[in-house]
C-alpha positions in Angstrom: -4.7 -6.1 -17.5 -4.2 -2.8 -15.7 -1.3 -1.5 -14.0 -1.5 -0.1 -10.7 -1.6 3.2 -11.4 -4.3 2.9 -14.0 -6.2 1.0 -11.2 -6.3 4.2 -8.1 -7.1 6.4 -11.4 -10.0 4.2 -12.2 -10.6 4.0 -8.5 -11.0 7.5 -7.7 -13.3 8.0 -11.0 -15.8 5.5 -9.9 -15.3 7.2 -6.4 -16.2 10.9 -8.0 -18.7 9.3 -10.3 -20.6 7.1 -7.5 -19.4 7.5 -3.9 -19.6 11.6 -3.5 -15.6 11.9 -4.0 -15.9 16.1 -3.5 -12.0 16.6 -4.5 -8.5 14.4 -5.4 -5.8 17.1 -5.4 -2.5 17.2 -4.5 1.6 18.9 -6.0 1.1 17.9 -10.0 -2.5 15.8 -9.1 -4.6 18.2 -11.7 -4.1 18.6 -15.1 -2.0 18.4 -17.6 0.3 16.3 -15.6 -2.5 14.0 -13.5 0.2 12.8 -10.8 3.4 12.2 -10.9 3.0 8.6 -11.4 -0.4 9.8 -13.3 -2.6 8.0 -11.1 -5.0 11.1 -11.2 -5.3 11.9 -15.3 -8.4 13.0 -16.6 -10.0 12.9 -13.2 -13.3 15.8 -13.0 -12.5 16.8 -9.2 -8.8 16.7 -9.4 -7.2 19.9 -8.9 -3.1 21.2 -8.4 -2.0 22.2 -4.8 1.0 24.5 -3.8 3.7 22.7 -2.8 3.0 22.5 0.7 2.3 19.4 2.3 0.7 21.0 5.7 -1.4 23.1 3.9 -2.6 19.8 1.7 -3.4 18.0 4.9 -5.0 20.7 7.3 -7.1 21.8 3.6 -8.4 17.8 3.6 -9.5 17.8 7.1 -10.9 20.9 7.2 -13.0 20.2 3.4 -14.0 16.7 5.5 -15.1 18.3 8.2 -17.3 20.7 6.0 -19.1 17.7 4.6 -17.2 17.0 1.4 -14.5 13.8 0.5 -11.7 14.7 -0.4 -8.5 12.4 -1.3 -5.4 14.5 -1.2 -2.2 13.3 -2.5 1.6 13.7 -0.7 3.9 12.7 -4.0 6.1 11.3 -2.1 6.2 9.9 1.2 9.1 11.1 2.4 7.7 14.9 2.5 4.9 13.7 5.0 7.1 14.1 8.0 6.3 17.8 8.5 2.8 17.0 8.9 2.5 14.7 11.9 1.1 16.8 14.0 -2.1 17.1 11.4 -2.5 13.6 10.9 -2.5 13.4 14.4 -5.7 16.4 14.7 -7.7 14.0 11.8 -6.6 10.5 13.5 -7.7 11.4 17.5 -10.8 13.9 15.8 -13.8 11.0 15.6 -12.6 10.0 19.2 -12.2 13.4 21.4 -15.7 14.7 20.3 -17.4 10.9 21.3 -18.1 10.4 18.0 -19.9 13.9 17.1 -17.3 14.4 14.7 -16.3 12.1 12.1 -13.5 12.9 9.6 -14.3 11.4 5.9 -10.7 11.6 4.4 -8.8 9.7 2.3 -4.5 10.6 1.8 -2.2 8.8 -0.4 1.5 8.4 -1.1 4.3 6.5 -2.8 6.3 5.3 -0.4 9.0 2.4 -0.4 12.2 2.1 -3.1 12.6 0.1 -6.2 12.9 4.0 -8.7 16.6 4.5 -8.2 14.8 7.4 -6.2 18.0 8.0 -3.8 18.0 9.5 -0.2 14.4 11.6 -1.0 12.4 9.3 -2.5 12.7 6.0 -1.1 11.7 6.3 2.4 9.0 3.9 3.8 6.1 5.1 6.1 4.5 2.3 7.2 6.0 2.1 10.6 5.8 5.4 11.6 1.9 5.3 10.2 1.3 2.6 12.5 2.2 4.9 15.5 -0.7 7.3 14.6 -4.1 5.3 16.0 -7.3 6.7 14.4 -6.1 5.7 11.0 -6.8 3.0 8.6 -3.9 2.1 6.6 -3.6 -0.1 3.6 -1.0 -1.3 1.2 -1.7 -2.8 -1.9 -0.1 -5.3 -4.3 -1.9 -5.5 -6.8 -3.7 -3.7 -8.9 -7.6 -5.2 -8.5 -6.3 -5.1 -4.3 -5.5 -1.4 -5.4 -8.8 -1.0 -7.2 -11.6 -2.4 -4.5 -9.0 -0.5 -1.2 -9.1 2.5 -2.5 -13.5 2.2 -3.2 -13.3 1.2 0.9 -10.6 3.9 1.3 -13.5 6.6 0.1 -16.6 5.0 1.5 -15.1 5.4 5.1 -16.1 7.7 7.3 -13.1 8.2 9.0 -8.9 8.8 8.0 -7.7 6.2 5.7 -4.1 6.6 5.0 -3.5 4.8 1.5 0.3 3.7 0.9 1.4 3.2 -3.0 4.1 1.0 -3.3 5.7 2.8 -6.0 8.0 -0.3 -7.5 4.9 -1.8 -8.2 2.5 1.2 -9.7 3.5 0.4 -13.7 3.4 -3.7 -13.1 0.5 -4.9 -14.7 -2.1 -7.0 -12.8 -3.5 -10.8 -13.2 -6.7 -10.2 -12.6 -9.3 -8.2 -14.3 -10.7 -4.6 -12.9 -14.5 -5.5 -13.0 -16.0 -3.4 -16.0 -12.4 -2.7 -17.6 -12.0 -3.9 -21.0 -9.3 -6.9 -21.1 -6.8 -5.5 -24.1 -4.6 -3.4 -22.1 -3.7 -1.3 -25.2 -7.5 -0.6 -25.9 -7.6 0.6 -21.8 -4.4 2.6 -22.6 -6.0 4.9 -25.6 -9.2 5.4 -23.4 -7.6 6.6 -19.9 -3.9 7.4 -20.8 -3.4 11.5 -21.5 -1.2 11.4 -25.0 2.3 12.8 -25.0 2.5 16.8 -25.4 -0.4 18.6 -25.8 -3.5 17.5 -23.3 -5.7 20.8 -23.8 -8.4 18.5 -25.7 -7.8 15.5 -24.5 -10.7 13.6 -22.2 -10.8 10.4 -21.2 -13.6 7.5 -21.8 -13.6 5.8 -19.0 -15.0 2.0 -19.5 -18.5 1.0 -17.5 -16.6 0.1 -13.8 -18.5 -1.9 -11.7 -18.0 -1.7 -7.5 -14.9 -4.0 -6.3 -14.5 -3.0 -2.6 -11.8 -4.8 -0.6 -12.5 -4.8 2.7 -10.1 -3.1 4.9 -8.5 -5.5 7.7 -8.9 -8.5 5.9 -6.1 -10.5 4.3 -5.5 -12.5 1.6 -3.6 -16.0 1.6 -1.7 -15.8 -1.8 0.0 -18.9 -2.1 -0.8 -22.0 0.2 1.7 -24.0 1.9 2.2 -26.4 5.2 6.0 -25.6 5.8 6.2 -21.9 6.6 4.2 -19.0 6.5 5.2 -15.9 5.3 3.6 -11.9 6.0 4.0 -9.6 4.0 2.7 -6.1 1.5 3.7 -3.9 -0.9 6.7 -4.4 -2.6 8.0 -7.1 -0.6 4.9 -9.2 -1.7 5.7 -10.1 -5.0 9.3 -10.9 -4.1 7.9 -13.1 -1.1 5.8 -15.0 -4.0 8.8 -15.4 -6.2 11.0 -17.1 -3.2 8.5 -19.2 -2.2 8.4 -20.3 -5.6 12.1 -21.1 -5.9 12.4 -23.1 -1.9 9.5 -25.0 -3.7 11.7 -25.9 -6.9 14.8 -26.2 -5.1 14.2 -27.6 -1.6 10.8 -28.9 -1.6 9.4 -26.5 1.1 6.1 -24.9 0.2 5.5 -21.7 1.7 2.2 -20.3 2.5 2.6 -16.9 1.8 -0.1 -14.0 2.9 -0.5 -10.9 2.0 -1.4 -8.6 5.3 -3.2 -5.3 3.0 -4.0 -3.5 5.6 -1.1 -2.5 8.4 -4.5 -1.3 10.3 -6.9 -3.0 10.7 -4.8 -6.1 10.1 -6.1 -9.7 10.0 -4.7 -11.6 12.6 -7.0 -14.3 12.4 -5.3 -15.1 9.2 -2.1 -15.0 10.5 -2.8 -17.0 13.6 -4.5 -19.4 11.5 -1.6 -20.4 9.1 1.0 -20.2 12.4 -1.1 -22.7 14.0 -0.5 -24.9 10.3 2.9 -24.2 9.8 4.4 -23.4 13.0 6.8 -21.2 11.7 6.9 -17.9 10.5 8.9 -14.9 8.7 7.1 -11.5 8.5 8.7 -9.6 5.6 8.6 -5.4 4.8 11.5 -2.9 3.5 11.0 -0.4 5.9 13.8 0.2 9.0 13.8 -3.2 11.0 14.2 -0.5 14.0 10.8 0.1 15.8 9.1 -1.6 12.8 5.8 -2.3 12.0 7.0 -6.5 11.7 8.5 -6.6 14.6 4.7 -5.9 16.4 3.5 -8.7 14.4 6.2 -10.6 15.6 6.1 -9.9 19.6 2.4 -10.8 18.9 3.1 -14.0 17.2 5.9 -14.9 20.1 3.4 -14.0 22.7 0.0 -16.1 21.4 2.6 -18.9 19.6 4.9 -19.3 22.2 4.1 -22.7 23.0 3.1 -24.0 19.8 6.1 -22.6 17.2 9.1 -24.8 15.8 11.2 -22.3 15.1 11.5 -18.5 16.3 10.0 -15.9 14.2 12.1 -14.3 11.6 11.6 -10.9 10.1 13.2 -9.3 7.3 13.3 -5.4 6.4 15.2 -2.9 5.5 18.5 -1.3 6.8 18.5 1.0 9.9 19.9 3.8 7.8 19.2 7.4 7.0 18.3 7.0 3.2 18.4 5.1 0.1 21.6 5.7 -1.8 21.3 6.4 -5.4 23.7 3.7 -6.9 21.6 0.6 -7.7 24.0 -1.7 -5.9 23.3 0.6 -2.4 19.5 0.3 -3.2 19.8 -3.4 -3.2 21.5 -3.3 -0.6 19.5 -1.1 1.7 16.2 -3.3 1.8 15.0 -6.6 1.3 15.5 -8.1 -2.4 14.4 -12.1 -3.3 17.4 -13.7 -2.7 17.6 -12.4 0.8 14.5 -13.6 1.1 15.1 -16.7 0.3 17.8 -17.4 2.5 15.9 -16.3 5.4 13.1 -18.8 4.2 15.5 -21.3 3.2 17.0 -21.0 6.9 13.7 -20.9 8.5 12.7 -24.2 6.8 15.5 -26.1 8.1 15.3 -24.9 11.5 14.4 -27.9 13.9 12.7 -28.2 16.9 
């Protein structure tokens, strides 16, 4: 089974071969490295940009307006914050031109904690990005969804922000990507560049097939009846682990929803689950103040105030300037499985 980095790489290959992707670029995105997480190794259209985030976003906008279909990478989301004004321009161009100008660009960037990246390589960007209208925003939690969401992103006529949870980029999936070989060793030999000299290396791409995941459509990852848990990205697998522990130790079945898209998001799916369980917990690792989960929580209160059996809850990252390098500091700064389990347990035990 492919890991998430391989899934993104295969999706970009499919995109440049079948969907008109013209440029995949950013810092160290081209050969020989193929991206700091190897998500762009072996791509025909990949090239290395200068170390200039504003230049990367500006170039992507220009290419998109000129009729190309670029996929630009900001190496870590910690360095995308100085491009906010350009992201706003990309997001408002179609609206301000009354639909005459589309900006078919994808920006991908690794987000979140989980690799001991400390203060300059551990930020989240989901809440900040949802404050910029005009963009679609996705964050996968499985390789198959990573593949499908990337294909959907490159098809979209307007800008898509593709947030890659860096803690999951080396995690292998449980579902085959259409066309990939079942043996992970075979896949590695086909598409992973060797160590050392890569000057003559070329990938042998499998016969990949289409598999688009609709942007704006969530997925129930675990059925349950006692409470609803809504998450995405790095914290989604932790929510699944906590739900299994809750079922085993307390005989409480939690329903876990993978949001997959932050904008547009699948409120119909969330609402259907809340009506069934009458309790809801939102989980992500961005800082808790003006967190995207707070928006979802507010909407849950407004729509289901008289139906809820307990107040909705949020588990999110601490409101601190960064993530510490020490393992204990990182663990204390963002949600982990024990803290998610405890919040689920307390919510399940609340009585109306």
